[in-house]
C-alpha positions as CSV (number, residue, x, y, z in Angstrom):
1,M,94.0,57.8,131.7
2,K,96.2,59.2,134.4
3,T,94.2,59.8,137.7
4,Q,95.1,63.4,139.6
5,G,96.6,62.9,142.8
6,N,93.7,64.4,144.8
7,D,91.3,62.0,143.0
8,L,88.7,61.2,146.0
9,N,90.4,57.3,144.6
10,T,93.9,58.2,146.5
11,E,92.6,60.9,148.0
12,K,92.9,60.5,152.4
13,L,90.0,61.8,154.1
14,L,90.1,62.9,157.3
15,S,87.0,62.8,160.1
16,A,85.9,66.4,162.4
17,S,88.3,64.4,165.5
18,A,91.6,64.4,163.3
19,V,91.1,67.6,161.7
20,G,90.2,68.9,165.2
21,K,93.5,67.8,166.3
22,I,95.5,69.1,163.5
23,L,93.7,72.7,164.0
24,D,94.2,71.9,168.0
25,C,90.3,72.5,168.6
26,G,87.4,69.9,169.1
27,K,85.2,68.7,167.0
28,R,82.2,70.8,167.5
29,T,84.5,73.5,166.6
30,V,85.1,71.5,163.4
31,Y,81.7,71.4,162.3
32,R,81.1,75.1,163.5
33,Y,83.9,76.2,161.2
34,S,82.3,74.6,158.5
35,S,79.2,75.7,158.8
36,C,80.5,79.3,158.7
37,R,82.9,78.5,155.9
38,R,85.9,79.2,157.8
39,I,87.6,75.9,157.0
40,P,87.7,74.1,153.7
41,A,84.2,72.3,152.4
42,P,83.7,68.6,153.8
43,V,83.7,65.9,151.3
44,R,79.6,63.6,151.9
45,L,79.8,60.3,151.6
46,S,76.9,58.4,152.4
47,G,76.3,60.3,155.5
48,S,79.2,60.7,156.8
49,T,81.5,64.0,156.4
50,K,84.9,64.0,155.9
51,W,87.5,66.8,154.8
52,K,90.2,66.5,152.0
53,Q,93.8,66.6,153.9
54,S,95.2,68.4,150.4
55,E,93.1,71.2,151.2
56,I,93.4,70.7,155.4
57,N,97.5,71.3,154.2
58,L,96.9,73.9,152.0
59,F,94.4,75.5,154.1
60,L,97.3,75.5,157.0
61,E,100.0,76.8,154.8
62,C,97.7,79.8,153.8
63,D,97.6,80.6,157.3
64,C,94.4,79.6,157.8
65,D,92.8,82.3,155.3
66,M,89.9,81.3,153.4
67,D,90.6,84.3,151.1
68,Q,94.4,83.2,150.2
69,F,93.2,79.4,150.3
70,N,90.5,80.1,147.8
71,A,92.7,81.9,145.3
72,R,95.5,79.3,145.8
73,K,93.0,76.3,145.1
74,D,91.7,78.1,142.2
75,T,94.8,78.4,140.7
76,A,95.5,74.8,141.1
77,K,92.8,73.8,138.5
């Protein structure tokens, strides 16, 4: 059975600091944006919060527009 490219086993996960560097903001701002649903939802694993790199890249491709991001993400499924 083939696995998809965005499977958690192969997906690169980013910390809040790494997402902050990509979005040019601080770590705390990343958490604030996440709680307001202004950025893609994180993945929580064993008490740590990480973001899928593919989702952050798609978010940037959508000019940081969550409506456009959600529409493109839904069509990709």
